[in-house]
N, CA, C and O atoms as a printed pandas DataFrame, in Angstrom:
     atom_number atom_name residue_name chain_id  residue_number  x_coord  y_coord  z_coord
0              1         N          MET        A               1    0.815   -1.405    0.065
1              2        CA          MET        A               1    0.115   -0.102   -0.145
2              3         C          MET        A               1    0.936    1.313   -0.162
3              4         O          MET        A               1    0.703    2.197   -0.986
4              5         N          LEU        A               2    1.984    1.410    0.920
5              6        CA          LEU        A               2    2.659    2.077    1.044
6              7         C          LEU        A               2    3.066    2.792   -0.600
7              8         O          LEU        A               2    2.798    3.955   -0.904
8              9         N          ASN        A               3    3.656    1.938   -1.381
9             10        CA          ASN        A               3    4.358    1.570   -2.880
10            11         C          ASN        A               3    3.143    2.358   -3.629
11            12         O          ASN        A               3    3.612    3.184   -4.413
12            13         N          VAL        A               4    2.230    2.349   -3.621
13            14        CA          VAL        A               4    1.347    2.515   -4.555
14            15         C          VAL        A               4    0.789    3.837   -3.940
15            16         O          VAL        A               4    0.874    4.684   -4.829
16            17         N          ALA        A               5    0.355    4.286   -3.020
17            18        CA          ALA        A               5    0.145    5.479   -1.981
18            19         C          ALA        A               5    1.029    6.978   -2.762
19            20         O          ALA        A               5    0.627    8.099   -3.075
20            21         N          LEU        A               6    2.383    6.290   -2.850
21            22        CA          LEU        A               6    3.179    6.945   -3.402
22            23         C          LEU        A               6    3.501    6.951   -4.597
23            24         O          LEU        A               6    4.633    7.302   -4.929
24            25         N          GLY        A               7    2.374    6.482   -5.685
25            26        CA          GLY        A               7    2.710    6.464   -7.182
26            27         C          GLY        A               7    3.493    5.619   -7.750
27            28         O          GLY        A               7    4.018    5.844   -8.841
28            29         N          GLY        A               8    3.697    4.324   -6.934
29            30        CA          GLY        A               8    4.689    2.973   -7.449
30            31         C          GLY        A               8    3.403    2.162   -7.859
31            32         O          GLY        A               8    2.223    2.387   -7.590
32            33         N          THR        A               9    4.016    1.097   -8.631
33            34        CA          THR        A               9    3.829   -0.449   -9.279
34            35         C          THR        A               9    3.921   -1.321   -8.726
35            36         O          THR        A               9    4.845   -1.533   -7.941
36            37         N          LEU        A              10    2.781   -2.266   -9.017
37            38        CA          LEU        A              10    2.974   -3.608   -8.625
38            39         C          LEU        A              10    2.956   -4.410   -9.739
39            40         O          LEU        A              10    2.328   -4.332  -10.795
40            41         N          HIS        A              11    4.205   -5.631   -9.079
41            42        CA          HIS        A              11    3.804   -6.978   -9.632
42            43         C          HIS        A              11    2.587   -7.880   -9.552
43            44         O          HIS        A              11    2.516   -8.630   -8.578
44            45         N          GLN        A              12    1.465   -7.902  -10.605
45            46        CA          GLN        A              12    0.496   -8.044  -10.073
46            47         C          GLN        A              12    0.544   -9.936   -9.230
47            48         O          GLN        A              12   -0.096  -10.441   -8.308
48            49         N          HIS        A              13    1.338  -10.313   -9.900
49            50        CA          HIS        A              13    1.582  -11.829   -9.875
50            51         C          HIS        A              13    2.852  -12.447   -9.963
51            52         O          HIS        A              13    3.231  -13.118  -10.923
52            53         N          ILE        A              14    3.441  -12.227   -9.029
53            54        CA          ILE        A              14    4.969  -12.689   -8.970
54            55         C          ILE        A              14    4.824  -14.079   -8.882
55            56         O          ILE        A              14    5.863  -14.621   -8.506
56            57         N          THR        A              15    3.859  -14.870   -9.107
57            58        CA          THR        A              15    3.803  -16.369   -9.211
58            59         C          THR        A              15    3.907  -16.520  -10.783
59            60         O          THR        A              15    3.935  -17.691  -11.165
60            61         N          ASP        A              16    3.971  -15.513  -11.797
61            62        CA          ASP        A              16    4.076  -15.656  -12.668
62            63         C          ASP        A              16    5.262  -15.375  -13.612
63            64         O          ASP        A              16    5.403  -15.440  -14.833
64            65         N          ARG        A              17    6.223  -14.969  -12.375
65            66        CA          ARG        A              17    7.733  -14.748  -12.725
66            67         C          ARG        A              17    8.431  -15.948  -12.760
67            68         O          ARG        A              17    7.797  -17.003  -12.730
68            69         N          GLU        A              18    9.278  -15.944  -12.801
69            70        CA          GLU        A              18   10.580  -16.991  -12.417
70            71         C          GLU        A              18   11.053  -17.002  -11.009
71            72         O          GLU        A              18   12.047  -16.340  -10.712
72            73         N          THR        A              19   10.642  -17.456  -10.431
73            74        CA          THR        A              19   11.295  -17.047   -8.867
74            75         C          THR        A              19   12.168  -18.370   -8.460
75            76         O          THR        A              19   11.902  -19.424   -9.037
76            77         N          THR        A              20   13.257  -18.331   -7.426
77            78        CA          THR        A              20   13.979  -19.232   -6.795
78            79         C          THR        A              20   13.506  -19.148   -5.558
79            80         O          THR        A              20   13.930  -20.034   -4.816
80            81         N          VAL        A              21   12.576  -18.183   -4.955
81            82        CA          VAL        A              21   12.346  -18.191   -3.563
82            83         C          VAL        A              21   10.675  -18.469   -3.255
83            84         O          VAL        A              21    9.789  -17.852   -3.847
84            85         N          ALA        A              22   10.498  -19.203   -2.527
85            86        CA          ALA        A              22    8.967  -19.371   -2.414
86            87         C          ALA        A              22    8.443  -18.122   -1.762
87            88         O          ALA        A              22    8.953  -17.684   -0.731
88            89         N          HIS        A              23    7.569  -17.630   -2.277
89            90        CA          HIS        A              23    7.377  -16.654   -1.610
90            91         C          HIS        A              23    6.076  -16.429   -0.608
91            92         O          HIS        A              23    6.082  -15.767    0.429
92            93         N          ARG        A              24    4.710  -17.311   -1.311
93            94        CA          ARG        A              24    3.844  -17.419   -0.593
94            95         C          ARG        A              24    3.889  -18.571    0.631
95            96         O          ARG        A              24    4.511  -19.618    0.452
96            97         N          LEU        A              25    3.245  -18.323    1.772
97            98        CA          LEU        A              25    2.773  -19.184    2.813
98            99         C          LEU        A              25    3.844  -20.061    3.182
99           100         O          LEU        A              25    3.607  -21.230    3.485
100          101         N          ALA        A              26    5.294  -19.473    3.180
101          102        CA          ALA        A              26    6.565  -19.993    3.389
102          103         C          ALA        A              26    7.678  -19.125    3.635
103          104         O          ALA        A              26    8.097  -18.382    2.748
104          105         N          PRO        A              27    8.284  -19.174    4.998
105          106        CA          PRO        A              27    8.951  -18.583    5.882
106          107         C          PRO        A              27   10.443  -18.401    4.425
107          108         O          PRO        A              27   10.702  -19.325    3.654
108          109         N          HIS        A              28   11.086  -17.195    4.406
109          110        CA          HIS        A              28   11.792  -17.092    3.412
110          111         C          HIS        A              28   13.040  -15.872    3.673
111          112         O          HIS        A              28   12.646  -14.711    3.786
112          113         N          PRO        A              29   14.557  -16.158    3.766
113          114        CA          PRO        A              29   15.697  -14.996    3.840
114          115         C          PRO        A              29   15.465  -14.013    3.362
115          116         O          PRO        A              29   14.909  -13.996    2.264
116          117         N          ILE        A              30   15.781  -12.944    3.963
117          118        CA          ILE        A              30   15.735  -11.443    3.182
118          119         C          ILE        A              30   17.221  -10.914    3.772
119          120         O          ILE        A              30   17.792  -11.127    4.841
120          121         N          GLU        A              31   17.601  -10.086    2.521
121          122        CA          GLU        A              31   18.815   -9.588    2.383
122          123         C          GLU        A              31   18.288   -8.187    2.898
123          124         O          GLU        A              31   17.261   -7.778    2.357
124          125         N          LEU        A              32   18.961   -7.282    4.031
125          126        CA          LEU        A              32   18.535   -6.099    4.089
126          127         C          LEU        A              32   20.189   -5.013    3.948
127          128         O          LEU        A              32   21.318   -5.457    4.154
128          129         N          THR        A              33   19.851   -3.566    3.552
129          130        CA          THR        A              33   20.751   -3.145    3.459
130          131         C          THR        A              33   21.663   -2.847    4.624
131          132         O          THR        A              33   20.691   -2.489    5.290
132          133         N          PRO        A              34   22.256   -2.747    5.117
133          134        CA          PRO        A              34   23.345   -2.608    6.348
134          135         C          PRO        A              34   23.235   -1.421    6.568
135          136         O          PRO        A              34   23.825   -0.656    5.805
136          137         N          GLY        A              35   22.464   -0.885    7.655
137          138        CA          GLY        A              35   21.915    0.526    8.048
138          139         C          GLY        A              35   20.886    1.165    8.269
139          140         O          GLY        A              35   20.576    1.973    9.145
140          141         N          CYS        A              36   20.126    0.540    6.991
141          142        CA          CYS        A              36   19.087    1.287    6.886
142          143         C          CYS        A              36   17.763    0.946    8.160
143          144         O          CYS        A              36   17.896   -0.002    8.935
144          145         N          ARG        A              37   16.749    1.708    8.196
145          146        CA          ARG        A              37   16.292    1.483    9.314
146          147         C          ARG        A              37   15.415    0.410    9.913
147          148         O          ARG        A              37   15.110    0.309   11.102
148          149         N          THR        A              38   15.002   -0.489    8.774
149          150        CA          THR        A              38   14.523   -1.961    8.904
150          151         C          THR        A              38   15.425   -3.015    9.308
151          152         O          THR        A              38   15.032   -4.145    9.599
152          153         N          ALA        A              39   16.719   -2.622    9.327
153          154        CA          ALA        A              39   18.000   -3.642    9.930
154          155         C          ALA        A              39   18.506   -3.010   11.016
155          156         O          ALA        A              39   19.016   -3.818   11.792
156          157         N          VAL        A              40   18.577   -1.722   11.430
157          158        CA          VAL        A              40   18.728   -1.392   12.662
158          159         C          VAL        A              40   17.465   -1.573   13.804
159          160         O          VAL        A              40   17.622   -1.767   15.010
160          161         N          ALA        A              41   16.471   -1.482   13.240
161          162        CA          ALA        A              41   15.337   -2.296   14.263
162          163         C          ALA        A              41   15.229   -3.626   14.475
163          164         O          ALA        A              41   14.850   -4.120   15.537
164          165         N          MET        A              42   15.553   -4.240   13.486
165          166        CA          MET        A              42   15.545   -5.772   13.783
166          167         C          MET        A              42   17.117   -6.106   14.253
167          168         O          MET        A              42   17.393   -7.303   14.332
168          169         N          ARG        A              43   17.769   -5.507   14.450
169          170        CA          ARG        A              43   19.376   -5.803   14.772
170          171         C          ARG        A              43   19.837   -7.271   13.841
171          172         O          ARG        A              43   20.432   -8.278   14.224
172          173         N          THR        A              44   19.285   -6.901   12.476
173          174        CA          THR        A              44   19.997   -8.056   11.809
174          175         C          THR        A              44   19.689   -7.590   10.367
175          176         O          THR        A              44   18.691   -6.884   10.225
176          177         N          THR        A              45   20.653   -7.996    8.956
177          178        CA          THR        A              45   20.862   -7.757    7.800
178          179         C          THR        A              45   20.065   -8.581    7.269
179          180         O          THR        A              45   19.537   -8.106    6.263
180          181         N          ARG        A              46   19.584  -10.154    7.639
181          182        CA          ARG        A              46   19.444  -11.502    7.167
182          183         C          ARG        A              46   18.023  -11.781    8.088
183          184         O          ARG        A              46   18.173  -12.584    9.008
184          185         N          PRO        A              47   17.110  -11.382    7.974
185          186        CA          PRO        A              47   15.777  -11.532    9.045
186          187         C          PRO        A              47   15.378  -12.773    8.189
187          188         O          PRO        A              47   16.050  -13.185    7.243
188          189         N          VAL        A              48   14.497  -13.189    8.518
189          190        CA          VAL        A              48   13.475  -14.659    8.205
190          191         C          VAL        A              48   12.060  -14.092    7.967
191          192         O          VAL        A              48   11.400  -13.784    8.959
192          193         N          GLY        A              49   11.515  -13.920    6.676
193          194        CA          GLY        A              49   10.267  -13.320    6.589
194          195         C          GLY        A              49    8.940  -14.580    6.329
195          196         O          GLY        A              49    9.153  -15.612    5.692
196          197         N          HIS        A              50    7.523  -14.223    6.989
197          198        CA          HIS        A              50    6.556  -14.878    6.380
198          199         C          HIS        A              50    5.770  -14.115    5.606
199          200         O          HIS        A              50    5.312  -13.029    5.961
200          201         N          SER        A              51    5.546  -14.750    4.313
201          202        CA          SER        A              51    4.897  -13.937    3.518
202          203         C          SER        A              51    3.585  -14.921    2.752
203          204         O          SER        A              51    3.628  -16.090    2.370
204          205         N          VAL        A              52    2.461  -13.930    2.716
205          206        CA          VAL        A              52    1.733  -14.531    1.964
206          207         C          VAL        A              52    1.157  -13.655    1.084
207          208         O          VAL        A              52   -0.049  -13.427    1.168
208          209         N          HIS        A              53    2.033  -12.978    0.014
209          210        CA          HIS        A              53    1.668  -12.589   -0.926
210          211         C          HIS        A              53    2.038  -13.056   -2.087
211          212         O          HIS        A              53    3.017  -13.793   -2.205
212          213         N          HIS        A              54    1.223  -12.644   -3.169
213          214        CA          HIS        A              54    1.147  -12.768   -4.536
214          215         C          HIS        A              54    1.726  -11.576   -5.466
215          216         O          HIS        A              54    1.989  -11.854   -6.636
216          217         N          GLN        A              55    1.949  -10.160   -4.955
217          218        CA          GLN        A              55    2.255   -9.094   -5.453
218          219         C          GLN        A              55    3.503   -8.699   -4.908
219          220         O          GLN        A              55    4.053   -9.241   -3.950
220          221         N          ALA        A              56    3.981   -7.607   -5.640
221          222        CA          ALA        A              56    5.587   -7.154   -5.444
222          223         C          ALA        A              56    5.526   -5.792   -5.746
223          224         O          ALA        A              56    4.641   -5.271   -6.425
224          225         N          VAL        A              57    6.656   -5.112   -5.139
225          226        CA          VAL        A              57    6.753   -3.698   -5.927
226          227         C          VAL        A              57    7.544   -3.834   -7.189
227          228         O          VAL        A              57    8.576   -4.505   -7.190
228          229         N          ASP        A              58    7.114   -3.234   -8.256
229          230        CA          ASP        A              58    7.801   -3.033   -9.249
230          231         C          ASP        A              58    7.961   -1.553   -9.594
231          232         O          ASP        A              58    9.011   -1.147   -9.098
232          233         N          ARG        A              59    7.562   -0.967  -10.003
233          234        CA          ARG        A              59    8.196    0.592  -10.207
234          235         C          ARG        A              59    8.160    1.280   -8.655
235          236         O          ARG        A              59    7.150    1.209   -7.955
236          237         N          LEU        A              60    9.158    1.821   -8.305
237          238        CA          LEU        A              60    8.784    2.579   -6.605
238          239         C          LEU        A              60    7.963    3.519   -6.964
239          240         O          LEU        A              60    7.602    3.762   -8.115
240          241         N          GLY        A              61    7.633    4.099   -5.932
241          242        CA          GLY        A              61    6.765    5.222   -5.323
242          243         C          GLY        A              61    8.038    6.344   -4.998
243          244         O          GLY        A              61    9.168    5.957   -4.702
244          245         N          ASP        A              62    7.663    7.772   -5.105
245          246        CA          ASP        A              62    8.371    8.894   -5.100
246          247         C          ASP        A              62    8.955    8.664   -3.427
247          248         O          ASP        A              62    8.338    8.214   -2.462
248          249         N          GLY        A              63   10.003    9.031   -3.497
249          250        CA          GLY        A              63   10.632    8.990   -2.164
250          251         C          GLY        A              63   11.190    7.778   -1.585
251          252         O          GLY        A              63   11.866    7.843   -0.559
252          253         N          LEU        A              64   10.984    6.825   -2.093
253          254        CA          LEU        A              64   11.135    5.599   -1.322
254          255         C          LEU        A              64   12.699    4.774   -2.033
255          256         O          LEU        A              64   12.999    5.067   -3.190
256          257         N          VAL        A              65   13.420    3.968   -1.398
257          258        CA          VAL        A              65   14.203    3.184   -1.546
258          259         C          VAL        A              65   14.130    1.846   -1.038
259          260         O          VAL        A              65   13.592    1.485    0.009
260          261         N          VAL        A              66   14.837    1.023   -2.043
261          262        CA          VAL        A              66   14.370   -0.511   -1.451
262          263         C          VAL        A              66   15.597   -0.756   -0.468
263          264         O          VAL        A              66   16.710   -0.316   -0.755
264          265         N          THR        A              67   15.387   -1.389    0.564
265          266        CA          THR        A              67   16.384   -1.645    1.995
266          267         C          THR        A              67   16.219   -3.334    1.826
267          268         O          THR        A              67   16.936   -3.930    2.630
268          269         N          GLY        A              68   15.433   -4.203    0.958
269          270        CA          GLY        A              68   15.424   -5.483    1.412
270          271         C          GLY        A              68   14.973   -6.308    0.158
271          272         O          GLY        A              68   14.115   -5.822   -0.579
272          273         N          ARG        A              69   15.450   -7.387   -0.081
273          274        CA          ARG        A              69   15.293   -7.837   -1.222
274          275         C          ARG        A              69   15.048   -9.415   -0.841
275          276         O          ARG        A              69   15.181   -9.447    0.383
276          277         N          THR        A              70   14.822  -10.425   -1.197
277          278        CA          THR        A              70   14.523  -12.121   -1.723
278          279         C          THR        A              70   16.123  -11.952   -2.644
279          280         O          THR        A              70   16.694  -10.960   -3.096
280          281         N          ALA        A              71   16.467  -13.412   -2.644
281          282        CA          ALA        A              71   17.778  -13.943   -3.339
282          283         C          ALA        A              71   17.338  -13.796   -4.576
283          284         O          ALA        A              71   18.222  -13.695   -5.427
284          285         N          ASP        A              72   15.670  -13.732   -5.121
285          286        CA          ASP        A              72   15.372  -14.017   -6.969
286          287         C          ASP        A              72   15.046  -12.631   -6.996
287          288         O          ASP        A              72   14.404  -12.303   -7.994
288          289         N          GLY        A              73   15.444  -11.243   -5.752
289          290        CA          GLY        A              73   15.089   -9.875   -6.614
290          291         C          GLY        A              73   13.995   -9.360   -5.601
291          292         O          GLY        A              73   14.204   -8.161   -5.417
292          293         N          VAL        A              74   13.131   -9.709   -5.020
293          294        CA          VAL        A              74   11.797   -9.458   -5.118
294          295         C          VAL        A              74   11.626   -8.628   -4.155
295          296         O          VAL        A              74   11.947   -9.176   -3.100
296          297         N          VAL        A              75   11.298   -7.637   -4.012
297          298        CA          VAL        A              75   11.410   -6.493   -3.099
298          299         C          VAL        A              75   10.644   -6.830   -1.822
299          300         O          VAL        A              75    9.460   -7.114   -1.639
300          301         N          GLU        A              76   11.867   -6.691   -0.852
301          302        CA          GLU        A              76   10.554   -7.227    0.706
302          303         C          GLU        A              76   10.574   -5.863    1.944
303          304         O          GLU        A              76    9.973   -5.949    3.015
304          305         N          ALA        A              77   11.340   -4.727    1.545
305          306        CA          ALA        A              77   11.533   -3.580    2.413
306          307         C          ALA        A              77   11.808   -2.880    1.630
307          308         O          ALA        A              77   12.575   -3.254    0.743
308          309         N          ALA        A              78   11.310   -1.627    1.642
309          310        CA          ALA        A              78   11.279   -0.320    1.025
310          311         C          ALA        A              78   11.200    1.077    2.440
311          312         O          ALA        A              78   10.453    1.000    3.416
312          313         N          GLU        A              79   11.808    1.803    2.264
313          314        CA          GLU        A              79   11.770    2.980    3.285
314          315         C          GLU        A              79   11.807    4.219    2.746
315          316         O          GLU        A              79   12.306    4.189    1.621
316          317         N          LEU        A              80   11.383    5.606    3.201
317          318        CA          LEU        A              80   11.135    6.757    2.761
318          319         C          LEU        A              80   12.507    7.355    2.931
319          320         O          LEU        A              80   13.290    6.799    3.701
320          321         N          THR        A              81   12.810    8.271    2.381
321          322        CA          THR        A              81   14.269    8.739    2.197
322          323         C          THR        A              81   14.551    9.527    3.519
323          324         O          THR        A              81   15.539    9.297    4.216
324          325         N          THR        A              82   13.533   10.552    3.833
325          326        CA          THR        A              82   13.591   11.029    4.942
326          327         C          THR        A              82   12.150   10.527    6.139
327          328         O          THR        A              82   11.101   10.258    5.553
328          329         N          GLY        A              83   12.134   10.455    7.147
329          330        CA          GLY        A              83   11.611    9.850    8.471
330          331         C          GLY        A              83   11.342    8.626    8.565
331          332         O          GLY        A              83   11.585    7.739    7.747
332          333         N          TRP        A              84   10.865    8.557    9.506
333          334        CA          TRP        A              84   10.924    7.237   10.174
334          335         C          TRP        A              84    9.749    6.507    9.582
335          336         O          TRP        A              84    8.794    6.111   10.250
336          337         N          VAL        A              85    9.940    6.292    7.742
337          338        CA          VAL        A              85    8.875    5.255    8.147
338          339         C          VAL        A              85    9.317    4.197    6.642
339          340         O          VAL        A              85   10.031    4.546    5.702
340          341         N          VAL        A              86    8.593    2.806    6.842
341          342        CA          VAL        A              86    9.417    1.433    6.635
342          343         C          VAL        A              86    8.252    0.538    6.041
343          344         O          VAL        A              86    7.141    0.488    6.569
344          345         N          GLY        A              87    8.495    0.044    5.237
345          346        CA          GLY        A              87    7.090   -1.115    4.901
346          347         C          GLY        A              87    8.011   -2.083    4.572
347          348         O          GLY        A              87    9.167   -2.009    4.155
348          349         N          VAL        A              88    7.085   -3.257    4.910
349          350        CA          VAL        A              88    8.043   -4.701    4.545
350          351         C          VAL        A              88    6.852   -5.499    3.863
351          352         O          VAL        A              88    5.649   -5.241    3.909
352          353         N          GLN        A              89    7.267   -6.158    3.454
353          354        CA          GLN        A              89    6.202   -6.990    2.300
354          355         C          GLN        A              89    5.650   -8.163    2.865
355          356         O          GLN        A              89    4.614   -8.657    2.419
356          357         N          TRP        A              90    6.465   -8.784    4.106
357          358        CA          TRP        A              90    6.367   -9.912    4.829
358          359         C          TRP        A              90    5.397   -9.439    6.271
359          360         O          TRP        A              90    5.213   -8.302    6.705
360          361         N          HIS        A              91    4.890  -10.727    6.787
361          362        CA          HIS        A              91    3.861  -10.329    8.134
362          363         C          HIS        A              91    4.931  -10.578    8.940
363          364         O          HIS        A              91    5.321  -11.745    8.907
364          365         N          PRO        A              92    5.695   -9.609    9.864
365          366        CA          PRO        A              92    6.559   -9.685   11.202
366          367         C          PRO        A              92    5.571  -10.439   12.517
367          368         O          PRO        A              92    5.924  -11.226   13.396
368          369         N          GLU        A              93    4.166   -9.808   12.213
369          370        CA          GLU        A              93    3.496  -10.164   13.359
370          371         C          GLU        A              93    2.902  -11.317   13.598
371          372         O          GLU        A              93    2.274  -11.576   14.624
372          373         N          ASP        A              94    3.155  -12.382   12.243
373          374        CA          ASP        A              94    2.961  -13.792   12.512
374          375         C          ASP        A              94    3.998  -14.523   13.365
375          376         O          ASP        A              94    3.865  -15.628   13.893
376          377         N          THR        A              95    5.046  -13.712   13.404
377          378        CA          THR        A              95    6.569  -14.528   14.180
378          379         C          THR        A              95    7.053  -13.979   14.967
379          380         O          THR        A              95    7.975  -14.549   15.550
380          381         N          ALA        A              96    6.560  -12.186   15.499
381          382        CA          ALA        A              96    7.090  -11.499   16.313
382          383         C          ALA        A              96    7.136  -12.365   17.941
383          384         O          ALA        A              96    8.148  -12.325   18.641
384          385         N          ALA        A              97    6.341  -12.837   18.201
385          386        CA          ALA        A              97    5.835  -13.307   19.639
386          387         C          ALA        A              97    7.586  -14.443   19.668
387          388         O          ALA        A              97    8.293  -14.453   20.675
388          389         N          ASP        A              98    7.877  -15.099   18.637
389          390        CA          ASP        A              98    8.763  -15.850   18.952
390          391         C          ASP        A              98   10.267  -15.550   18.088
391          392         O          ASP        A              98   11.196  -16.352   17.991
392          393         N          ASP        A              99   10.201  -14.102   17.480
393          394        CA          ASP        A              99   11.325  -14.361   16.747
394          395         C          ASP        A              99   11.454  -12.782   17.391
395          396         O          ASP        A              99   10.540  -11.962   17.309
396          397         N          PRO        A             100   12.874  -12.500   18.099
397          398        CA          PRO        A             100   13.112  -11.048   18.491
398          399         C          PRO        A             100   13.378  -10.135   17.153
399          400         O          PRO        A             100   13.067   -8.948   17.064
400          401         N          ALA        A             101   13.898  -10.772   16.317
401          402        CA          ALA        A             101   13.994   -9.499   14.696
402          403         C          ALA        A             101   12.939   -8.993   14.466
403          404         O          ALA        A             101   12.889   -7.783   14.247
404          405         N          ASN        A             102   11.738   -9.828   14.451
405          406        CA          ASN        A             102   10.497   -9.141   13.635
406          407         C          ASN        A             102    9.758   -8.507   14.930
407          408         O          ASN        A             102    8.942   -7.613   14.703
408          409         N          GLN        A             103    9.993   -8.921   16.339
409          410        CA          GLN        A             103    9.311   -7.942   17.177
410          411         C          GLN        A             103   10.103   -6.475   17.389
411          412         O          GLN        A             103    9.640   -5.437   17.862
412          413         N          GLY        A             104   11.540   -6.759   16.846
413          414        CA          GLY        A             104   12.190   -5.080   16.827
414          415         C          GLY        A             104   11.562   -4.253   15.677
415          416         O          GLY        A             104   12.026   -3.151   15.387
416          417         N          LEU        A             105   10.579   -4.751   15.070
417          418        CA          LEU        A             105    9.910   -3.921   14.238
418          419         C          LEU        A             105    8.982   -2.939   14.662
419          420         O          LEU        A             105    8.710   -1.846   14.166
420          421         N          PHE        A             106    8.421   -3.678   15.945
421          422        CA          PHE        A             106    7.063   -3.150   16.520
422          423         C          PHE        A             106    7.701   -2.481   17.631
423          424         O          PHE        A             106    7.194   -1.509   18.191
424          425         N          ASP        A             107    8.960   -3.063   17.999
425          426        CA          ASP        A             107    9.434   -2.390   19.279
426          427         C          ASP        A             107   10.037   -0.598   18.564
427          428         O          ASP        A             107    9.755    0.378   19.259
428          429         N          ALA        A             108   10.545   -0.447   17.691
429          430        CA          ALA        A             108   11.280    0.361   17.081
430          431         C          ALA        A             108    9.616    1.318   16.561
431          432         O          ALA        A             108    9.502    2.524   16.779
432          433         N          PHE        A             109    8.930    0.806   16.145
433          434        CA          PHE        A             109    7.975    1.746   15.524
434          435         C          PHE        A             109    7.355    2.441   16.638
435          436         O          PHE        A             109    6.998    3.617   16.705
436          437         N          ALA        A             110    7.267    1.234   17.756
437          438        CA          ALA        A             110    6.493    2.379   19.283
438          439         C          ALA        A             110    7.533    3.099   19.675
439          440         O          ALA        A             110    7.222    4.047   20.395
440          441         N          ASN        A             111    8.858    2.951   19.409
441          442        CA          ASN        A             111    9.319    4.049   20.095
442          443         C          ASN        A             111    9.759    5.311   19.101
443          444         O          ASN        A             111    9.997    6.412   19.596
444          445         N          GLN        A             112    9.829    5.132   17.998
445          446        CA          GLN        A             112    9.208    6.203   17.051
446          447         C          GLN        A             112    8.161    7.183   17.346
447          448         O          GLN        A             112    8.250    8.409   17.274
448          449         N          ALA        A             113    7.134    6.453   17.695
449          450        CA          ALA        A             113    5.759    7.285   18.060
450          451         C          ALA        A             113    6.054    8.087   19.459
451          452         O          ALA        A             113    5.811    9.247   19.791
452          453         N          ARG        A             114    6.649    7.045   20.110
453          454        CA          ARG        A             114    7.033    8.217   21.557
454          455         C          ARG        A             114    7.862    9.577   21.263
455          456         O          ARG        A             114    7.687   10.728   21.663
456          457         N          LEU        A             115    8.817    9.009   20.423
457          458        CA          LEU        A             115    9.562   10.215   20.366
458          459         C          LEU        A             115    8.499   11.344   19.703
459          460         O          LEU        A             115    8.161   12.447   20.133
460          461         N          HIS        A             116    8.198   10.782   18.757
461          462        CA          HIS        A             116    7.159   12.202   17.792
462          463         C          HIS        A             116    6.017   12.594   18.445
463          464         O          HIS        A             116    5.273   13.535   18.169
464          465         N          ALA        A             117    5.927   11.665   19.475
465          466        CA          ALA        A             117    4.751   12.769   20.275
466          467         C          ALA        A             117    5.321   13.464   21.528
467          468         O          ALA        A             117    4.745   14.445   22.000
468          469         N          ALA        A             118    6.366   12.999   22.030
469          470        CA          ALA        A             118    7.166   14.090   22.795
470          471         C          ALA        A             118    7.760   15.345   21.942
471          472         O          ALA        A             118    7.978   16.297   22.692
472          473         N          ARG        A             119    8.022   15.558   20.836
473          474        CA          ARG        A             119    8.154   16.662   20.032
474          475         C          ARG        A             119    6.553   17.522   19.659
475          476         O          ARG        A             119    6.631   18.512   18.931
476          477         N          ARG        A             120    5.580   17.222   20.029
477          478        CA          ARG        A             120    4.632   17.802   19.857
478          479         C          ARG        A             120    4.482   18.752   20.798
479          480         O          ARG        A             120    3.499   19.492   20.777
């Protein structure tokens, strides 16, 4: 949604593409850009994501930069170049209770919300 809201486009059915990584209903490794907000929040550059998607980012929306991909190149994470806005293609809520890396996304988001509220 973030990508489309910012004018980007989607691959409508990634299953129509040749892929080497199972993306639907399968945990899979994601390669994050070192130092990006998502990697800092997760404290890793190689989290495991659980996905149920059949669509993926095609053309990036305005102000977004790709910060995570699967081995076959499917975009799994993107961030705005300004502010603390991150978007991930997988479902961190599915494994956060048992996976500190995915829980880290929620913790970082809550911390950013507190910092924003304190500045108001």
